[in-house]
C-alpha positions, 0 to 999 in steps of 0.5 A: 500500500502506498502511504501519504507522507504527511507533516503536521504544523501546530504551534501547540505541542499537545495538538501535534501529539494528538495528530501523531497519535492518530496518523499512527493508527491509520495504515495509509498514513506516514508522518515524516515531520511534526513541527511548530515552525511554519517557515520550516514546514513551508520549506519542506512543502516547497521542496516537494514529496509532502502528500498531506499537511495538517496545518493549524491556522493561528501560528505567530510567524506565518498563519495558515492562511498565509501558508496556503497562499505562499505554498500555491497548491503544492501538497493536499491540506487539512486545516486544524483550528479551534476557530470556525470563522476561517472556514469560508476563506480556507475553502476558497483556497481549495483545502481537502478538509477542515477540522475543528479542535478538539478533533475526534478520530472518526472525523479525522479518519474520514478527512484523511480517507477522502484524500487518500481516495483522491490520491488513488484515483489520480494514480491510476493509469489514464487509458489511451485515447482513441484514434483522432478522426481529424487532424485538428487538435482540440484545446486542453480542458481544465480538470477541477477537483470534485466538490462534495460540500459548500460552506454558508454563512448563517446568523451565527456561524459558518456551516458546512453542508454536504451537497448530497444532503441538499433537497432543494434551495428556495430564494426569498427577498433577502436571503435563501433557505437550504432544505435538507431532510434534517434542517432548513438553513438560512443564509444571506445570499442571492439565487444567482450566486448559490447557482454558480457555486453548485456544480452543474449536472447535480443541481438545476434551477427550475423557477426564479425562487428554486433550485433543486437537486436532480437525484432527489426528484420523486416525481414530475407531474405536469409543470410540478416537481415532488421532493420530499413531500414539497411541490415545486413549480416549474417556471416558464422560463426554466421549463425547456432547459429543465426537460431537456436536462431530464430527457438526457438523464433518461428519466 
């Protein structure tokens, strides 16, 4: 089994002890360095060969956010911090996960397993393309990591929401409501911004006031969609695009 080479960066020795203990329990992880010195850790990352960094945000010489910006995408990162207000900014920097202290082992394992699975997939050999039928070369297509969660600002905190949990989103005058089976989450954001944030193919806007998760559709009758007991109208502006998408999904 190929192991992920890890370093742990934190100015608290006890926090490093916990990460070191957790890493020792995971067969596919190897801790090559633990350090309280963010500059030393940055030099290790920039030298290459580090697969995963457990990174504290609040450190005296270099904050975790500054570290991420300087490292500029080298390695994978799991942030470890007691302060949830940094979650949204770190998400914009494409971290793999965000763990709030005190960190439970099951939550730690879920985060590192996600990184390991992504590394395994990227290591799989790419099949050879079929012979070209035209001499014209296509432009390279950018590949982006799979997005499986979003962060939204609520009244008192920044909340992480798994995309698979979302049933539908309703837009109101000055805010939107995100509905899951378990709860309703209210955030100050407009529908256009939310539509741009969500991955295409998984969500679609069906009305000026509604975005739905395609895999949560229970039935479609005339111009109404049923999702978890909620009847959602299909707006005239969105009808053709919605049914074209449904036809492509062979529903």
